[in-house]
Predicted model as a PDB file, atoms N, CA, C, CB and O in Angstrom, pLDDT in the B-factor column:
MODEL        1                                                                  
ATOM      1  N   MET A   1      13.166  80.168  69.630  1.00 74.00           N  
ATOM      2  CA  MET A   1      11.813  80.690  69.724  1.00 74.00           C  
ATOM      3  C   MET A   1      11.333  80.707  71.184  1.00 74.00           C  
ATOM      4  CB  MET A   1      10.860  79.853  68.856  1.00 74.00           C  
ATOM      5  O   MET A   1      10.548  81.571  71.574  1.00 74.00           O  
ATOM      6  N   HIS A   2      11.805  79.759  71.974  1.00 87.00           N  
ATOM      7  CA  HIS A   2      11.392  79.693  73.374  1.00 87.00           C  
ATOM      8  C   HIS A   2      11.845  80.941  74.137  1.00 87.00           C  
ATOM      9  CB  HIS A   2      11.961  78.429  74.040  1.00 87.00           C  
ATOM     10  O   HIS A   2      11.102  81.458  74.972  1.00 87.00           O  
ATOM     11  N   SER A   3      13.050  81.424  73.859  1.00 88.00           N  
ATOM     12  CA  SER A   3      13.547  82.612  74.553  1.00 88.00           C  
ATOM     13  C   SER A   3      12.758  83.859  74.141  1.00 88.00           C  
ATOM     14  CB  SER A   3      15.045  82.814  74.262  1.00 88.00           C  
ATOM     15  O   SER A   3      12.559  84.762  74.953  1.00 88.00           O  
ATOM     16  N   ILE A   4      12.310  83.911  72.889  1.00 89.00           N  
ATOM     17  CA  ILE A   4      11.488  85.031  72.430  1.00 89.00           C  
ATOM     18  C   ILE A   4      10.160  85.026  73.177  1.00 89.00           C  
ATOM     19  CB  ILE A   4      11.251  84.956  70.897  1.00 89.00           C  
ATOM     20  O   ILE A   4       9.682  86.072  73.616  1.00 89.00           O  
ATOM     21  N   ARG A   5       9.577  83.856  73.317  1.00 92.00           N  
ATOM     22  CA  ARG A   5       8.302  83.723  74.041  1.00 92.00           C  
ATOM     23  C   ARG A   5       8.465  84.190  75.490  1.00 92.00           C  
ATOM     24  CB  ARG A   5       7.799  82.249  74.002  1.00 92.00           C  
ATOM     25  O   ARG A   5       7.624  84.925  76.007  1.00 92.00           O  
ATOM     26  N   ILE A   6       9.533  83.766  76.132  1.00 92.00           N  
ATOM     27  CA  ILE A   6       9.784  84.158  77.527  1.00 92.00           C  
ATOM     28  C   ILE A   6       9.919  85.672  77.640  1.00 92.00           C  
ATOM     29  CB  ILE A   6      11.060  83.468  78.069  1.00 92.00           C  
ATOM     30  O   ILE A   6       9.373  86.273  78.565  1.00 92.00           O  
ATOM     31  N   LEU A   7      10.638  86.295  76.710  1.00 89.00           N  
ATOM     32  CA  LEU A   7      10.837  87.737  76.757  1.00 89.00           C  
ATOM     33  C   LEU A   7       9.530  88.492  76.511  1.00 89.00           C  
ATOM     34  CB  LEU A   7      11.884  88.155  75.729  1.00 89.00           C  
ATOM     35  O   LEU A   7       9.249  89.475  77.196  1.00 89.00           O  
ATOM     36  N   VAL A   8       8.732  88.046  75.544  1.00 89.00           N  
ATOM     37  CA  VAL A   8       7.447  88.707  75.269  1.00 89.00           C  
ATOM     38  C   VAL A   8       6.548  88.640  76.498  1.00 89.00           C  
ATOM     39  CB  VAL A   8       6.740  88.056  74.052  1.00 89.00           C  
ATOM     40  O   VAL A   8       5.953  89.644  76.888  1.00 89.00           O  
ATOM     41  N   LEU A   9       6.449  87.474  77.103  1.00 91.00           N  
ATOM     42  CA  LEU A   9       5.584  87.316  78.276  1.00 91.00           C  
ATOM     43  C   LEU A   9       6.115  88.115  79.466  1.00 91.00           C  
ATOM     44  CB  LEU A   9       5.461  85.831  78.652  1.00 91.00           C  
ATOM     45  O   LEU A   9       5.334  88.642  80.257  1.00 91.00           O  
ATOM     46  N   ARG A  10       7.431  88.205  79.594  1.00 90.00           N  
ATOM     47  CA  ARG A  10       8.005  89.012  80.676  1.00 90.00           C  
ATOM     48  C   ARG A  10       7.695  90.498  80.467  1.00 90.00           C  
ATOM     49  CB  ARG A  10       9.535  88.792  80.760  1.00 90.00           C  
ATOM     50  O   ARG A  10       7.289  91.192  81.399  1.00 90.00           O  
ATOM     51  N   LEU A  11       7.893  90.979  79.229  1.00 88.00           N  
ATOM     52  CA  LEU A  11       7.576  92.375  78.930  1.00 88.00           C  
ATOM     53  C   LEU A  11       6.100  92.658  79.198  1.00 88.00           C  
ATOM     54  CB  LEU A  11       7.927  92.710  77.466  1.00 88.00           C  
ATOM     55  O   LEU A  11       5.753  93.720  79.714  1.00 88.00           O  
ATOM     56  N   TYR A  12       5.231  91.709  78.848  1.00 88.00           N  
ATOM     57  CA  TYR A  12       3.803  91.896  79.098  1.00 88.00           C  
ATOM     58  C   TYR A  12       3.512  91.979  80.601  1.00 88.00           C  
ATOM     59  CB  TYR A  12       2.996  90.749  78.464  1.00 88.00           C  
ATOM     60  O   TYR A  12       2.773  92.857  81.045  1.00 88.00           O  
ATOM     61  N   ARG A  13       4.096  91.063  81.381  1.00 87.00           N  
ATOM     62  CA  ARG A  13       3.861  91.069  82.834  1.00 87.00           C  
ATOM     63  C   ARG A  13       4.330  92.373  83.471  1.00 87.00           C  
ATOM     64  CB  ARG A  13       4.575  89.883  83.496  1.00 87.00           C  
ATOM     65  O   ARG A  13       3.697  92.882  84.396  1.00 87.00           O  
ATOM     66  N   GLU A  14       5.440  92.909  82.974  1.00 87.00           N  
ATOM     67  CA  GLU A  14       5.973  94.152  83.525  1.00 87.00           C  
ATOM     68  C   GLU A  14       5.214  95.384  83.035  1.00 87.00           C  
ATOM     69  CB  GLU A  14       7.436  94.283  83.170  1.00 87.00           C  
ATOM     70  O   GLU A  14       5.269  96.441  83.664  1.00 87.00           O  
ATOM     71  N   ASN A  15       4.503  95.249  81.907  1.00 84.00           N  
ATOM     72  CA  ASN A  15       3.780  96.375  81.296  1.00 84.00           C  
ATOM     73  C   ASN A  15       2.427  95.904  80.781  1.00 84.00           C  
ATOM     74  CB  ASN A  15       4.607  97.003  80.140  1.00 84.00           C  
ATOM     75  O   ASN A  15       2.219  95.862  79.569  1.00 84.00           O  
ATOM     76  N   PRO A  16       1.509  95.553  81.663  1.00 83.00           N  
ATOM     77  CA  PRO A  16       0.244  94.944  81.228  1.00 83.00           C  
ATOM     78  C   PRO A  16      -0.657  95.852  80.401  1.00 83.00           C  
ATOM     79  CB  PRO A  16      -0.511  94.490  82.418  1.00 83.00           C  
ATOM     80  O   PRO A  16      -1.592  95.365  79.765  1.00 83.00           O  
ATOM     81  N   SER A  17      -0.402  97.151  80.391  1.00 79.00           N  
ATOM     82  CA  SER A  17      -1.249  98.045  79.593  1.00 79.00           C  
ATOM     83  C   SER A  17      -0.794  98.110  78.139  1.00 79.00           C  
ATOM     84  CB  SER A  17      -1.249  99.448  80.195  1.00 79.00           C  
ATOM     85  O   SER A  17      -1.498  98.679  77.305  1.00 79.00           O  
ATOM     86  N   TRP A  18       0.362  97.542  77.816  1.00 83.00           N  
ATOM     87  CA  TRP A  18       0.868  97.581  76.449  1.00 83.00           C  
ATOM     88  C   TRP A  18       0.171  96.542  75.597  1.00 83.00           C  
ATOM     89  CB  TRP A  18       2.380  97.359  76.424  1.00 83.00           C  
ATOM     90  O   TRP A  18      -0.094  95.429  76.051  1.00 83.00           O  
ATOM     91  N   GLY A  19      -0.123  96.906  74.369  1.00 85.00           N  
ATOM     92  CA  GLY A  19      -0.662  95.968  73.394  1.00 85.00           C  
ATOM     93  C   GLY A  19       0.483  95.279  72.657  1.00 85.00           C  
ATOM     94  O   GLY A  19       1.656  95.534  72.929  1.00 85.00           O  
ATOM     95  N   TYR A  20       0.126  94.404  71.725  1.00 86.00           N  
ATOM     96  CA  TYR A  20       1.162  93.629  71.043  1.00 86.00           C  
ATOM     97  C   TYR A  20       2.058  94.501  70.166  1.00 86.00           C  
ATOM     98  CB  TYR A  20       0.523  92.545  70.199  1.00 86.00           C  
ATOM     99  O   TYR A  20       3.237  94.194  69.995  1.00 86.00           O  
ATOM    100  N   ARG A  21       1.514  95.581  69.610  1.00 88.00           N  
ATOM    101  CA  ARG A  21       2.347  96.458  68.771  1.00 88.00           C  
ATOM    102  C   ARG A  21       3.419  97.174  69.609  1.00 88.00           C  
ATOM    103  CB  ARG A  21       1.462  97.500  68.041  1.00 88.00           C  
ATOM    104  O   ARG A  21       4.563  97.310  69.176  1.00 88.00           O  
ATOM    105  N   ARG A  22       3.043  97.620  70.790  1.00 88.00           N  
ATOM    106  CA  ARG A  22       4.029  98.277  71.664  1.00 88.00           C  
ATOM    107  C   ARG A  22       5.077  97.274  72.117  1.00 88.00           C  
ATOM    108  CB  ARG A  22       3.338  98.919  72.893  1.00 88.00           C  
ATOM    109  O   ARG A  22       6.262  97.603  72.162  1.00 88.00           O  
ATOM    110  N   LEU A  23       4.666  96.063  72.452  1.00 88.00           N  
ATOM    111  CA  LEU A  23       5.622  95.022  72.833  1.00 88.00           C  
ATOM    112  C   LEU A  23       6.566  94.730  71.670  1.00 88.00           C  
ATOM    113  CB  LEU A  23       4.885  93.731  73.267  1.00 88.00           C  
ATOM    114  O   LEU A  23       7.762  94.520  71.874  1.00 88.00           O  
ATOM    115  N   HIS A  24       6.033  94.717  70.462  1.00 89.00           N  
ATOM    116  CA  HIS A  24       6.847  94.479  69.278  1.00 89.00           C  
ATOM    117  C   HIS A  24       7.898  95.581  69.109  1.00 89.00           C  
ATOM    118  CB  HIS A  24       5.959  94.393  68.028  1.00 89.00           C  
ATOM    119  O   HIS A  24       9.065  95.296  68.841  1.00 89.00           O  
ATOM    120  N   ARG A  25       7.476  96.844  69.266  1.00 88.00           N  
ATOM    121  CA  ARG A  25       8.421  97.963  69.137  1.00 88.00           C  
ATOM    122  C   ARG A  25       9.526  97.887  70.189  1.00 88.00           C  
ATOM    123  CB  ARG A  25       7.680  99.301  69.258  1.00 88.00           C  
ATOM    124  O   ARG A  25      10.688  98.162  69.889  1.00 88.00           O  
ATOM    125  N   GLU A  26       9.172  97.520  71.407  1.00 87.00           N  
ATOM    126  CA  GLU A  26      10.181  97.413  72.467  1.00 87.00           C  
ATOM    127  C   GLU A  26      11.192  96.325  72.154  1.00 87.00           C  
ATOM    128  CB  GLU A  26       9.514  97.131  73.816  1.00 87.00           C  
ATOM    129  O   GLU A  26      12.371  96.460  72.483  1.00 87.00           O  
ATOM    130  N   ARG A  27      10.757  95.272  71.536  1.00 82.00           N  
ATOM    131  CA  ARG A  27      11.686  94.201  71.149  1.00 82.00           C  
ATOM    132  C   ARG A  27      12.651  94.705  70.092  1.00 82.00           C  
ATOM    133  CB  ARG A  27      10.918  92.966  70.625  1.00 82.00           C  
ATOM    134  O   ARG A  27      13.828  94.347  70.097  1.00 82.00           O  
ATOM    135  N   LEU A  28      12.150  95.543  69.178  1.00 83.00           N  
ATOM    136  CA  LEU A  28      13.027  96.116  68.156  1.00 83.00           C  
ATOM    137  C   LEU A  28      14.084  97.015  68.796  1.00 83.00           C  
ATOM    138  CB  LEU A  28      12.206  96.910  67.123  1.00 83.00           C  
ATOM    139  O   LEU A  28      15.241  97.024  68.375  1.00 83.00           O  
ATOM    140  N   VAL A  29      13.675  97.773  69.820  1.00 83.00           N  
ATOM    141  CA  VAL A  29      14.621  98.644  70.533  1.00 83.00           C  
ATOM    142  C   VAL A  29      15.720  97.798  71.175  1.00 83.00           C  
ATOM    143  CB  VAL A  29      13.887  99.494  71.617  1.00 83.00           C  
ATOM    144  O   VAL A  29      16.877  98.213  71.244  1.00 83.00           O  
ATOM    145  N   LEU A  30      15.344  96.615  71.639  1.00 82.00           N  
ATOM    146  CA  LEU A  30      16.320  95.717  72.257  1.00 82.00           C  
ATOM    147  C   LEU A  30      17.194  95.009  71.220  1.00 82.00           C  
ATOM    148  CB  LEU A  30      15.604  94.685  73.115  1.00 82.00           C  
ATOM    149  O   LEU A  30      18.120  94.281  71.576  1.00 82.00           O  
ATOM    150  N   GLY A  31      16.892  95.229  69.925  1.00 85.00           N  
ATOM    151  CA  GLY A  31      17.688  94.617  68.869  1.00 85.00           C  
ATOM    152  C   GLY A  31      17.228  93.229  68.477  1.00 85.00           C  
ATOM    153  O   GLY A  31      17.956  92.502  67.801  1.00 85.00           O  
ATOM    154  N   ILE A  32      16.044  92.855  68.887  1.00 84.00           N  
ATOM    155  CA  ILE A  32      15.508  91.533  68.572  1.00 84.00           C  
ATOM    156  C   ILE A  32      14.418  91.709  67.524  1.00 84.00           C  
ATOM    157  CB  ILE A  32      14.953  90.813  69.854  1.00 84.00           C  
ATOM    158  O   ILE A  32      13.365  92.283  67.801  1.00 84.00           O  
ATOM    159  N   THR A  33      14.680  91.214  66.324  1.00 87.00           N  
ATOM    160  CA  THR A  33      13.696  91.374  65.257  1.00 87.00           C  
ATOM    161  C   THR A  33      12.797  90.151  65.188  1.00 87.00           C  
ATOM    162  CB  THR A  33      14.390  91.606  63.903  1.00 87.00           C  
ATOM    163  O   THR A  33      13.250  89.011  65.087  1.00 87.00           O  
ATOM    164  N   VAL A  34      11.525  90.436  65.247  1.00 88.00           N  
ATOM    165  CA  VAL A  34      10.503  89.403  65.132  1.00 88.00           C  
ATOM    166  C   VAL A  34       9.242  90.107  64.626  1.00 88.00           C  
ATOM    167  CB  VAL A  34      10.252  88.654  66.519  1.00 88.00           C  
ATOM    168  O   VAL A  34       9.035  91.285  64.918  1.00 88.00           O  
ATOM    169  N   ALA A  35       8.429  89.424  63.899  1.00 90.00           N  
ATOM    170  CA  ALA A  35       7.225  90.028  63.335  1.00 90.00           C  
ATOM    171  C   ALA A  35       6.217  90.352  64.436  1.00 90.00           C  
ATOM    172  CB  ALA A  35       6.592  89.092  62.293  1.00 90.00           C  
ATOM    173  O   ALA A  35       6.141  89.661  65.452  1.00 90.00           O  
ATOM    174  N   ALA A  36       5.447  91.414  64.213  1.00 89.00           N  
ATOM    175  CA  ALA A  36       4.395  91.784  65.170  1.00 89.00           C  
ATOM    176  C   ALA A  36       3.383  90.649  65.304  1.00 89.00           C  
ATOM    177  CB  ALA A  36       3.683  93.091  64.728  1.00 89.00           C  
ATOM    178  O   ALA A  36       2.825  90.433  66.379  1.00 89.00           O  
ATOM    179  N   SER A  37       3.149  89.928  64.214  1.00 91.00           N  
ATOM    180  CA  SER A  37       2.194  88.816  64.273  1.00 91.00           C  
ATOM    181  C   SER A  37       2.697  87.701  65.181  1.00 91.00           C  
ATOM    182  CB  SER A  37       1.928  88.265  62.869  1.00 91.00           C  
ATOM    183  O   SER A  37       1.896  86.990  65.788  1.00 91.00           O  
ATOM    184  N   THR A  38       4.012  87.540  65.281  1.00 92.00           N  
ATOM    185  CA  THR A  38       4.583  86.537  66.191  1.00 92.00           C  
ATOM    186  C   THR A  38       4.309  86.926  67.633  1.00 92.00           C  
ATOM    187  CB  THR A  38       6.106  86.381  65.958  1.00 92.00           C  
ATOM    188  O   THR A  38       3.962  86.079  68.456  1.00 92.00           O  
ATOM    189  N   VAL A  39       4.464  88.207  67.939  1.00 89.00           N  
ATOM    190  CA  VAL A  39       4.168  88.686  69.293  1.00 89.00           C  
ATOM    191  C   VAL A  39       2.689  88.454  69.591  1.00 89.00           C  
ATOM    192  CB  VAL A  39       4.533  90.199  69.447  1.00 89.00           C  
ATOM    193  O   VAL A  39       2.340  88.012  70.686  1.00 89.00           O  
ATOM    194  N   TRP A  40       1.820  88.748  68.626  1.00 90.00           N  
ATOM    195  CA  TRP A  40       0.383  88.534  68.810  1.00 90.00           C  
ATOM    196  C   TRP A  40       0.100  87.058  69.073  1.00 90.00           C  
ATOM    197  CB  TRP A  40      -0.406  89.019  67.571  1.00 90.00           C  
ATOM    198  O   TRP A  40      -0.676  86.728  69.970  1.00 90.00           O  
ATOM    199  N   GLU A  41       0.725  86.166  68.296  1.00 93.00           N  
ATOM    200  CA  GLU A  41       0.515  84.722  68.472  1.00 93.00           C  
ATOM    201  C   GLU A  41       0.952  84.254  69.854  1.00 93.00           C  
ATOM    202  CB  GLU A  41       1.273  83.941  67.399  1.00 93.00           C  
ATOM    203  O   GLU A  41       0.268  83.447  70.483  1.00 93.00           O  
ATOM    204  N   ILE A  42       2.091  84.758  70.328  1.00 92.00           N  
ATOM    205  CA  ILE A  42       2.586  84.374  71.653  1.00 92.00           C  
ATOM    206  C   ILE A  42       1.581  84.783  72.729  1.00 92.00           C  
ATOM    207  CB  ILE A  42       3.967  85.021  71.930  1.00 92.00           C  
ATOM    208  O   ILE A  42       1.269  83.999  73.625  1.00 92.00           O  
ATOM    209  N   LEU A  43       1.077  86.018  72.635  1.00 91.00           N  
ATOM    210  CA  LEU A  43       0.083  86.484  73.612  1.00 91.00           C  
ATOM    211  C   LEU A  43      -1.197  85.673  73.505  1.00 91.00           C  
ATOM    212  CB  LEU A  43      -0.222  87.979  73.408  1.00 91.00           C  
ATOM    213  O   LEU A  43      -1.786  85.296  74.518  1.00 91.00           O  
ATOM    214  N   HIS A  44      -1.624  85.407  72.286  1.00 91.00           N  
ATOM    215  CA  HIS A  44      -2.863  84.647  72.063  1.00 91.00           C  
ATOM    216  C   HIS A  44      -2.750  83.241  72.649  1.00 91.00           C  
ATOM    217  CB  HIS A  44      -3.186  84.567  70.554  1.00 91.00           C  
ATOM    218  O   HIS A  44      -3.673  82.769  73.313  1.00 91.00           O  
ATOM    219  N   GLU A  45      -1.633  82.578  72.408  1.00 93.00           N  
ATOM    220  CA  GLU A  45      -1.424  81.223  72.938  1.00 93.00           C  
ATOM    221  C   GLU A  45      -1.388  81.209  74.461  1.00 93.00           C  
ATOM    222  CB  GLU A  45      -0.126  80.635  72.388  1.00 93.00           C  
ATOM    223  O   GLU A  45      -1.752  80.214  75.088  1.00 93.00           O  
ATOM    224  N   ALA A  46      -0.948  82.321  75.055  1.00 93.00           N  
ATOM    225  CA  ALA A  46      -0.895  82.423  76.519  1.00 93.00           C  
ATOM    226  C   ALA A  46      -2.240  82.854  77.101  1.00 93.00           C  
ATOM    227  CB  ALA A  46       0.195  83.413  76.942  1.00 93.00           C  
ATOM    228  O   ALA A  46      -2.380  82.979  78.317  1.00 93.00           O  
ATOM    229  N   GLY A  47      -3.233  83.082  76.230  1.00 89.00           N  
ATOM    230  CA  GLY A  47      -4.558  83.476  76.709  1.00 89.00           C  
ATOM    231  C   GLY A  47      -4.655  84.949  77.064  1.00 89.00           C  
ATOM    232  O   GLY A  47      -5.526  85.343  77.840  1.00 89.00           O  
ATOM    233  N   ILE A  48      -3.774  85.765  76.506  1.00 86.00           N  
ATOM    234  CA  ILE A  48      -3.744  87.203  76.794  1.00 86.00           C  
ATOM    235  C   ILE A  48      -4.313  87.945  75.592  1.00 86.00           C  
ATOM    236  CB  ILE A  48      -2.288  87.694  77.118  1.00 86.00           C  
ATOM    237  O   ILE A  48      -3.915  87.690  74.456  1.00 86.00           O  
ATOM    238  N   ASP A  49      -5.236  88.856  75.839  1.00 73.00           N  
ATOM    239  CA  ASP A  49      -5.777  89.673  74.765  1.00 73.00           C  
ATOM    240  C   ASP A  49      -4.658  90.513  74.168  1.00 73.00           C  
ATOM    241  CB  ASP A  49      -6.930  90.572  75.274  1.00 73.00           C  
ATOM    242  O   ASP A  49      -3.798  91.000  74.902  1.00 73.00           O  
ATOM    243  N   PRO A  50      -4.653  90.693  72.837  1.00 60.00           N  
ATOM    244  CA  PRO A  50      -3.565  91.453  72.220  1.00 60.00           C  
ATOM    245  C   PRO A  50      -3.522  92.921  72.616  1.00 60.00           C  
ATOM    246  CB  PRO A  50      -3.675  91.358  70.744  1.00 60.00           C  
ATOM    247  O   PRO A  50      -2.442  93.509  72.664  1.00 60.00           O  
ATOM    248  N   ALA A  51      -4.657  93.519  72.898  1.00 65.00           N  
ATOM    249  CA  ALA A  51      -4.680  94.919  73.345  1.00 65.00           C  
ATOM    250  C   ALA A  51      -5.703  95.022  74.452  1.00 65.00           C  
ATOM    251  CB  ALA A  51      -5.015  95.910  72.167  1.00 65.00           C  
ATOM    252  O   ALA A  51      -6.903  94.904  74.203  1.00 65.00           O  
ATOM    253  N   PRO A  52      -5.245  95.240  75.670  1.00 54.00           N  
ATOM    254  CA  PRO A  52      -6.200  95.309  76.775  1.00 54.00           C  
ATOM    255  C   PRO A  52      -7.186  96.456  76.603  1.00 54.00           C  
ATOM    256  CB  PRO A  52      -5.464  95.458  78.094  1.00 54.00           C  
ATOM    257  O   PRO A  52      -6.870  97.480  75.997  1.00 54.00           O  
ATOM    258  N   GLU A  53      -8.374  96.270  77.140  1.00 55.00           N  
ATOM    259  CA  GLU A  53      -9.367  97.350  77.123  1.00 55.00           C  
ATOM    260  C   GLU A  53      -8.798  98.518  77.895  1.00 55.00           C  
ATOM    261  CB  GLU A  53     -10.737  96.891  77.732  1.00 55.00           C  
ATOM    262  O   GLU A  53      -8.343  98.369  79.029  1.00 55.00           O  
ATOM    263  N   ARG A  54      -8.826  99.655  77.285  1.00 47.00           N  
ATOM    264  CA  ARG A  54      -8.352 100.853  77.962  1.00 47.00           C  
ATOM    265  C   ARG A  54      -9.544 101.709  78.315  1.00 47.00           C  
ATOM    266  CB  ARG A  54      -7.346 101.639  77.087  1.00 47.00           C  
ATOM    267  O   ARG A  54     -10.489 101.837  77.537  1.00 47.00           O  
ATOM    268  N   ALA A  55      -9.489 102.287  79.483  1.00 50.00           N  
ATOM    269  CA  ALA A  55     -10.582 103.154  79.915  1.00 50.00           C  
ATOM    270  C   ALA A  55     -10.533 104.430  79.088  1.00 50.00           C  
ATOM    271  CB  ALA A  55     -10.490 103.471  81.445  1.00 50.00           C  
ATOM    272  O   ALA A  55      -9.549 105.170  79.111  1.00 50.00           O  
ATOM    273  N   ARG A  56     -11.586 104.664  78.377  1.00 56.00           N  
ATOM    274  CA  ARG A  56     -11.667 105.877  77.569  1.00 56.00           C  
ATOM    275  C   ARG A  56     -12.915 106.627  77.977  1.00 56.00           C  
ATOM    276  CB  ARG A  56     -11.681 105.554  76.041  1.00 56.00           C  
ATOM    277  O   ARG A  56     -13.981 106.040  78.158  1.00 56.00           O  
ATOM    278  N   SER A  57     -12.770 107.909  78.118  1.00 58.00           N  
ATOM    279  CA  SER A  57     -13.952 108.680  78.441  1.00 58.00           C  
ATOM    280  C   SER A  57     -14.452 109.333  77.162  1.00 58.00           C  
ATOM    281  CB  SER A  57     -13.655 109.741  79.542  1.00 58.00           C  
ATOM    282  O   SER A  57     -13.677 109.836  76.349  1.00 58.00           O  
ATOM    283  N   THR A  58     -15.732 109.310  77.014  1.00 68.00           N  
ATOM    284  CA  THR A  58     -16.352 109.922  75.847  1.00 68.00           C  
ATOM    285  C   THR A  58     -16.674 111.376  76.156  1.00 68.00           C  
ATOM    286  CB  THR A  58     -17.629 109.153  75.427  1.00 68.00           C  
ATOM    287  O   THR A  58     -16.579 111.813  77.303  1.00 68.00           O  
ATOM    288  N   ARG A  59     -17.044 112.101  75.153  1.00 73.00           N  
ATOM    289  CA  ARG A  59     -17.439 113.499  75.348  1.00 73.00           C  
ATOM    290  C   ARG A  59     -18.648 113.566  76.275  1.00 73.00           C  
ATOM    291  CB  ARG A  59     -17.758 114.182  73.989  1.00 73.00           C  
ATOM    292  O   ARG A  59     -18.746 114.465  77.111  1.00 73.00           O  
ATOM    293  N   ALA A  60     -19.566 112.616  76.127  1.00 75.00           N  
ATOM    294  CA  ALA A  60     -20.747 112.589  76.994  1.00 75.00           C  
ATOM    295  C   ALA A  60     -20.339 112.386  78.453  1.00 75.00           C  
ATOM    296  CB  ALA A  60     -21.719 111.473  76.552  1.00 75.00           C  
ATOM    297  O   ALA A  60     -20.910 113.017  79.343  1.00 75.00           O  
ATOM    298  N   ASP A  61     -19.354 111.512  78.715  1.00 68.00           N  
ATOM    299  CA  ASP A  61     -18.867 111.307  80.083  1.00 68.00           C  
ATOM    300  C   ASP A  61     -18.276 112.599  80.640  1.00 68.00           C  
ATOM    301  CB  ASP A  61     -17.813 110.178  80.121  1.00 68.00           C  
ATOM    302  O   ASP A  61     -18.519 112.962  81.791  1.00 68.00           O  
ATOM    303  N   PHE A  62     -17.496 113.286  79.805  1.00 66.00           N  
ATOM    304  CA  PHE A  62     -16.893 114.545  80.225  1.00 66.00           C  
ATOM    305  C   PHE A  62     -17.971 115.571  80.581  1.00 66.00           C  
ATOM    306  CB  PHE A  62     -15.978 115.095  79.119  1.00 66.00           C  
ATOM    307  O   PHE A  62     -17.898 116.217  81.627  1.00 66.00           O  
ATOM    308  N   LEU A  63     -18.963 115.716  79.714  1.00 74.00           N  
ATOM    309  CA  LEU A  63     -20.024 116.695  79.956  1.00 74.00           C  
ATOM    310  C   LEU A  63     -20.825 116.353  81.216  1.00 74.00           C  
ATOM    311  CB  LEU A  63     -20.960 116.770  78.743  1.00 74.00           C  
ATOM    312  O   LEU A  63     -21.209 117.244  81.974  1.00 74.00           O  
ATOM    313  N   ARG A  64     -21.073 115.065  81.433  1.00 72.00           N  
ATOM    314  CA  ARG A  64     -21.789 114.636  82.645  1.00 72.00           C  
ATOM    315  C   ARG A  64     -21.003 114.998  83.896  1.00 72.00           C  
ATOM    316  CB  ARG A  64     -22.052 113.120  82.611  1.00 72.00           C  
ATOM    317  O   ARG A  64     -21.575 115.477  84.875  1.00 72.00           O  
ATOM    318  N   SER A  65     -19.692 114.770  83.866  1.00 68.00           N  
ATOM    319  CA  SER A  65     -18.874 115.083  85.043  1.00 68.00           C  
ATOM    320  C   SER A  65     -18.823 116.593  85.272  1.00 68.00           C  
ATOM    321  CB  SER A  65     -17.443 114.519  84.878  1.00 68.00           C  
ATOM    322  O   SER A  65     -18.789 117.043  86.417  1.00 68.00           O  
ATOM    323  N   GLN A  66     -18.817 117.365  84.211  1.00 69.00           N  
ATOM    324  CA  GLN A  66     -18.811 118.815  84.353  1.00 69.00           C  
ATOM    325  C   GLN A  66     -20.150 119.321  84.889  1.00 69.00           C  
ATOM    326  CB  GLN A  66     -18.495 119.478  83.011  1.00 69.00           C  
ATOM    327  O   GLN A  66     -20.190 120.286  85.652  1.00 69.00           O  
ATOM    328  N   ALA A  67     -21.231 118.681  84.496  1.00 71.00           N  
ATOM    329  CA  ALA A  67     -22.561 119.097  84.954  1.00 71.00           C  
ATOM    330  C   ALA A  67     -22.723 118.835  86.445  1.00 71.00           C  
ATOM    331  CB  ALA A  67     -23.660 118.361  84.165  1.00 71.00           C  
ATOM    332  O   ALA A  67     -23.469 119.546  87.120  1.00 71.00           O  
ATOM    333  N   ASP A  68     -22.045 117.840  86.957  1.00 65.00           N  
ATOM    334  CA  ASP A  68     -22.138 117.506  88.386  1.00 65.00           C  
ATOM    335  C   ASP A  68     -21.286 118.425  89.253  1.00 65.00           C  
ATOM    336  CB  ASP A  68     -21.717 116.061  88.613  1.00 65.00           C  
ATOM    337  O   ASP A  68     -21.510 118.522  90.460  1.00 65.00           O  
ATOM    338  N   ALA A  69     -20.312 119.100  88.648  1.00 63.00           N  
ATOM    339  CA  ALA A  69     -19.411 119.966  89.414  1.00 63.00           C  
ATOM    340  C   ALA A  69     -20.079 121.314  89.688  1.00 63.00           C  
ATOM    341  CB  ALA A  69     -18.075 120.171  88.656  1.00 63.00           C  
ATOM    342  O   ALA A  69     -20.825 121.820  88.850  1.00 63.00           O  
ATOM    343  N   PRO A  70     -19.812 121.892  90.855  1.00 65.00           N  
ATOM    344  CA  PRO A  70     -20.399 123.217  91.157  1.00 65.00           C  
ATOM    345  C   PRO A  70     -19.777 124.293  90.271  1.00 65.00           C  
ATOM    346  CB  PRO A  70     -20.194 123.581  92.656  1.00 65.00           C  
ATOM    347  O   PRO A  70     -18.608 124.205  89.896  1.00 65.00           O  
ATOM    348  N   LEU A  71     -20.554 125.281  89.951  1.00 64.00           N  
ATOM    349  CA  LEU A  71     -20.062 126.391  89.131  1.00 64.00           C  
ATOM    350  C   LEU A  71     -19.252 127.351  89.991  1.00 64.00           C  
ATOM    351  CB  LEU A  71     -21.235 127.135  88.448  1.00 64.00           C  
ATOM    352  O   LEU A  71     -19.587 127.601  91.149  1.00 64.00           O  
ATOM    353  N   ALA A  72     -18.202 127.875  89.420  1.00 59.00           N  
ATOM    354  CA  ALA A  72     -17.378 128.875  90.106  1.00 59.00           C  
ATOM    355  C   ALA A  72     -17.322 130.102  89.204  1.00 59.00           C  
ATOM    356  CB  ALA A  72     -15.924 128.324  90.425  1.00 59.00           C  
ATOM    357  O   ALA A  72     -16.814 130.031  88.085  1.00 59.00           O  
ATOM    358  N   TRP A  73     -17.825 131.186  89.670  1.00 62.00           N  
ATOM    359  CA  TRP A  73     -17.825 132.427  88.896  1.00 62.00           C  
ATOM    360  C   TRP A  73     -16.613 133.249  89.266  1.00 62.00           C  
ATOM    361  CB  TRP A  73     -19.118 133.235  89.133  1.00 62.00           C  
ATOM    362  O   TRP A  73     -16.281 133.363  90.446  1.00 62.00           O  
ATOM    363  N   PRO A  74     -15.939 133.829  88.272  1.00 61.00           N  
ATOM    364  CA  PRO A  74     -14.796 134.691  88.602  1.00 61.00           C  
ATOM    365  C   PRO A  74     -15.266 135.927  89.353  1.00 61.00           C  
ATOM    366  CB  PRO A  74     -14.032 135.103  87.325  1.00 61.00           C  
ATOM    367  O   PRO A  74     -16.333 136.475  89.074  1.00 61.00           O  
ATOM    368  N   VAL A  75     -14.474 136.344  90.282  1.00 59.00           N  
ATOM    369  CA  VAL A  75     -14.837 137.508  91.094  1.00 59.00           C  
ATOM    370  C   VAL A  75     -14.034 138.714  90.675  1.00 59.00           C  
ATOM    371  CB  VAL A  75     -14.622 137.226  92.582  1.00 59.00           C  
ATOM    372  O   VAL A  75     -14.198 139.793  91.244  1.00 59.00           O  
TER     373      VAL A  75                                                      
ENDMDL                                                                          
END                                                                             
């Protein structure tokens, strides 16, 4: 179990934007079967959120950014 923990934490450090489900899938690709909940527990015990906040833009954000841009009319 210690080697699984080391691998999960290493994969997380190398790919900090991945959540626990993506880390779980990568472990399966490597041929290491372990439950997704085990990956979540390892991250939780290490004080790492299971899925980092991802920057998402809303439709309102998009419209605001478009309103600030100058208009270009086709010639």
